[in-house]
C-alpha positions as CSV (number, residue, x, y, z in Angstrom):
1,M,-15.6,7.8,-7.7
2,K,-16.5,6.5,-11.2
3,V,-13.5,5.1,-13.0
4,N,-13.6,6.0,-16.7
5,Q,-10.0,5.4,-17.5
6,A,-7.2,3.4,-15.9
7,E,-3.8,2.6,-17.4
8,F,-0.5,1.2,-16.4
9,I,2.1,4.0,-16.8
10,I,5.6,2.8,-15.7
11,S,7.6,0.5,-13.4
12,A,9.9,3.1,-11.8
13,V,13.3,2.0,-10.4
14,G,14.2,5.4,-9.1
15,P,13.1,9.0,-8.7
16,G,14.3,9.9,-12.2
17,Q,11.5,7.7,-13.6
18,Y,8.7,9.0,-11.3
19,P,5.9,11.0,-13.1
20,E,6.5,14.8,-13.1
21,D,3.0,15.9,-13.5
22,A,2.5,16.4,-9.7
23,L,-0.8,14.4,-9.7
24,P,-1.8,13.0,-6.3
25,E,-0.4,9.5,-5.5
26,I,-2.0,6.8,-3.3
27,A,0.5,4.1,-2.4
28,L,-0.5,0.5,-1.7
29,A,1.8,-1.5,0.6
30,G,1.7,-4.9,2.2
31,R,3.3,-8.3,2.4
32,S,4.0,-10.1,-0.9
33,N,0.9,-12.0,-2.1
34,V,-1.4,-10.2,0.3
35,G,-3.6,-9.2,-2.6
36,K,-2.6,-5.8,-3.7
37,S,-3.1,-6.6,-7.4
38,S,-6.5,-8.0,-6.7
39,L,-7.5,-4.9,-4.7
40,I,-6.4,-2.6,-7.5
41,N,-8.3,-4.6,-10.1
42,R,-11.5,-4.7,-8.0
43,L,-11.4,-1.0,-7.3
44,L,-11.0,-0.2,-11.0
45,N,-13.4,-2.9,-12.1
46,R,-10.7,-4.5,-14.3
47,K,-9.6,-8.1,-14.4
48,N,-6.0,-7.9,-15.4
49,L,-4.7,-4.4,-15.2
50,A,-2.4,-5.4,-12.3
51,R,-1.1,-8.9,-12.5
52,T,1.1,-11.2,-10.3
53,S,4.6,-11.6,-11.5
54,S,5.7,-15.1,-12.6
55,Q,9.3,-14.4,-11.3
56,P,9.1,-13.5,-7.6
57,G,12.1,-11.5,-6.4
58,K,13.3,-10.5,-9.8
59,T,11.6,-7.1,-10.4
60,Q,11.6,-4.5,-7.7
61,T,9.9,-1.3,-8.8
62,L,7.2,1.2,-8.0
63,N,4.4,0.6,-10.4
64,Y,2.2,3.5,-11.4
65,Y,-1.4,3.3,-12.6
66,L,-3.0,6.5,-13.8
67,I,-6.7,6.8,-12.9
68,N,-9.1,9.2,-14.8
69,N,-6.0,11.3,-15.6
70,F,-6.5,12.6,-12.1
71,F,-4.3,10.6,-9.7
72,Y,-2.1,7.5,-9.4
73,F,-2.2,4.2,-7.6
74,V,1.3,3.3,-6.8
75,D,2.1,-0.4,-6.1
76,V,5.0,-0.5,-3.6
77,P,7.3,-3.6,-3.5
78,G,5.9,-6.2,-1.2
79,Y,7.7,-7.4,1.9
80,G,8.0,-10.8,3.5
81,Y,9.8,-12.6,0.7
82,A,12.4,-14.8,2.4
83,K,14.8,-15.3,-0.5
84,V,16.2,-11.8,-0.4
85,S,19.7,-11.0,1.0
86,K,20.2,-8.6,3.9
87,T,22.1,-6.3,1.5
88,Q,19.2,-6.3,-1.0
89,R,16.7,-5.6,1.8
90,A,18.7,-2.6,2.9
91,V,18.9,-1.2,-0.7
92,W,15.2,-1.6,-1.3
93,G,14.3,-0.5,2.2
94,K,16.1,2.8,1.5
95,F,14.3,3.0,-1.9
96,I,10.9,2.6,-0.2
97,E,11.8,4.9,2.6
98,R,12.9,7.7,0.3
99,Y,9.7,7.4,-1.7
100,L,7.3,7.3,1.3
101,T,8.9,10.1,3.2
102,G,10.1,12.3,0.3
103,R,7.6,12.1,-2.4
104,D,5.6,15.4,-2.5
105,P,2.5,14.2,-4.4
106,L,2.0,11.2,-2.0
107,R,-1.3,11.7,-0.3
108,L,-2.1,8.4,1.3
109,V,-0.7,4.9,2.0
110,I,-3.1,2.0,2.0
111,L,-1.6,-0.8,4.1
112,I,-3.1,-4.1,3.3
113,V,-3.2,-7.0,5.8
114,D,-4.8,-10.5,5.6
115,V,-7.7,-10.4,8.0
116,R,-7.5,-14.2,8.5
117,H,-4.3,-13.9,10.5
118,P,-2.9,-11.5,13.1
119,P,-0.7,-8.9,11.4
120,S,2.9,-10.1,11.0
121,K,6.0,-8.6,12.6
122,D,6.7,-7.0,9.2
123,D,3.2,-5.6,9.1
124,Q,3.7,-4.1,12.6
125,T,7.1,-2.7,11.7
126,M,5.7,-1.0,8.6
127,Y,2.7,0.4,10.4
128,N,4.8,1.8,13.3
129,W,7.3,3.2,10.9
130,M,4.6,5.1,8.9
131,K,2.9,6.3,12.0
132,H,6.2,7.7,13.2
133,F,6.5,9.7,10.0
134,D,2.9,10.9,10.4
135,L,1.9,9.5,7.0
136,N,-1.7,9.4,6.1
137,I,-2.7,5.7,6.4
138,I,-5.7,3.5,5.9
139,I,-5.7,-0.2,6.9
140,I,-7.4,-2.6,4.5
141,A,-8.2,-6.0,6.1
142,T,-8.6,-8.1,3.0
143,K,-9.7,-11.7,2.2
144,A,-12.9,-11.2,4.3
145,D,-14.7,-13.8,2.1
146,K,-12.4,-16.5,3.4
147,I,-13.8,-16.4,7.0
148,P,-17.4,-16.6,8.2
149,R,-19.2,-13.3,8.6
150,S,-19.8,-14.0,12.2
151,Q,-16.0,-13.9,12.8
152,W,-15.4,-10.5,11.2
153,P,-15.7,-8.4,14.4
154,K,-13.3,-10.8,16.2
155,H,-10.7,-10.6,13.4
156,L,-10.9,-6.9,13.0
157,K,-10.4,-6.5,16.7
158,I,-7.2,-8.7,16.4
159,V,-5.9,-6.5,13.6
160,R,-6.5,-3.3,15.6
161,E,-4.9,-4.7,18.8
162,T,-1.9,-6.3,17.1
163,L,-1.1,-3.1,15.2
164,G,-1.8,-0.9,18.2
165,M,-4.2,1.2,16.2
166,L,-5.8,4.2,17.8
167,K,-9.5,4.5,18.1
168,D,-9.8,7.0,15.2
169,D,-7.5,5.0,12.9
170,K,-9.3,3.8,9.8
171,V,-9.7,0.1,8.9
172,I,-11.9,-1.3,6.2
173,L,-12.9,-4.9,5.8
174,F,-12.4,-5.9,2.2
175,S,-12.9,-8.7,-0.3
176,S,-11.7,-8.6,-3.9
177,E,-13.9,-11.6,-4.6
178,T,-17.2,-10.2,-3.5
179,G,-16.6,-6.5,-3.7
180,L,-17.1,-5.9,0.0
181,G,-15.6,-2.6,1.1
182,V,-15.1,-1.2,-2.4
183,D,-17.7,1.6,-2.0
184,E,-16.5,2.3,1.5
185,L,-12.9,2.6,0.4
186,W,-13.7,5.0,-2.5
187,A,-15.8,7.1,-0.1
188,L,-13.0,7.2,2.4
189,L,-10.4,8.1,-0.3
190,D,-12.6,11.1,-1.2
191,E,-12.9,12.0,2.5
192,T,-9.3,11.5,3.5
193,V,-7.1,12.4,0.6
194,D,-6.0,16.0,0.2
195,W,-6.1,16.3,-3.6
196,A,-4.6,19.8,-3.6
197,P,-0.9,20.2,-4.4
198,E,1.6,20.1,-1.6
199,D,4.6,22.4,-1.7
200,Q,6.8,20.8,0.8
201,I,7.0,18.0,3.4
202,G,7.0,18.9,7.1
203,E,10.2,18.6,9.1
204,D,8.5,15.9,11.2
205,K,8.8,13.5,8.3
206,K,12.6,13.9,8.2
207,S,13.5,12.8,11.8
208,S,15.0,9.4,12.5
209,P,12.5,6.5,12.7
210,P,12.1,4.4,15.8
211,V,12.2,1.3,13.7
212,N,14.3,0.3,10.8
213,V,12.2,-0.2,7.6
214,N,15.4,-1.6,5.9
215,E,14.9,-4.8,8.0
216,L,11.7,-5.6,6.2
217,I,12.1,-8.5,3.8
218,V,11.3,-6.8,0.4
219,E,9.8,-8.6,-2.5
220,I,8.3,-7.4,-5.8
221,P,5.1,-5.7,-6.4
222,E,2.4,-7.9,-8.0
223,I,2.6,-7.1,-11.7
224,D,3.7,-8.6,-15.0
225,S,7.4,-9.0,-15.4
């Protein structure tokens, strides 16, 4: 996809602030500081559209970026930030849960992991939770430029095995520094995302999850405060 227009729209703190135009949404999830902002900027060929907050833990929102007046990237609050109370984790866990399971225009979740390390317990919890709800998921193994090319297959295997991915589950090796994986991800988005409107969410997305997403340690998405 050729990106001709990209703009930040809103930092939404609840459903009342979500866009009402029913355009498709692609959510980006992952641990705090895993590189969601860098991935967005690389995909859009922008340097500073999405920026890292200078006050971690202060802003907890869904951040909408409108692309080509056609769809949104939605930056989901990061998890893994230790200085968040259990009560706050529960509140924002519910916030994320309601968005991911109840947002009709949501077409895909991109779960970003650091390929240098095995996926964390939080990564595994988020992946299993999304699989339970039968969400459409792509795994991005980022920071590939930080390890030797010869080690890529080994590290991708670790990502797959640690998350318990199925053979047909999608994982893309990515680098925001070199651009590795950009074309593959755009191609996969066109192949994977159902751009057509969706009238309702299936009942399978409303059953109780086998894991508790509220236990994830939630942090802010990586934008300007």
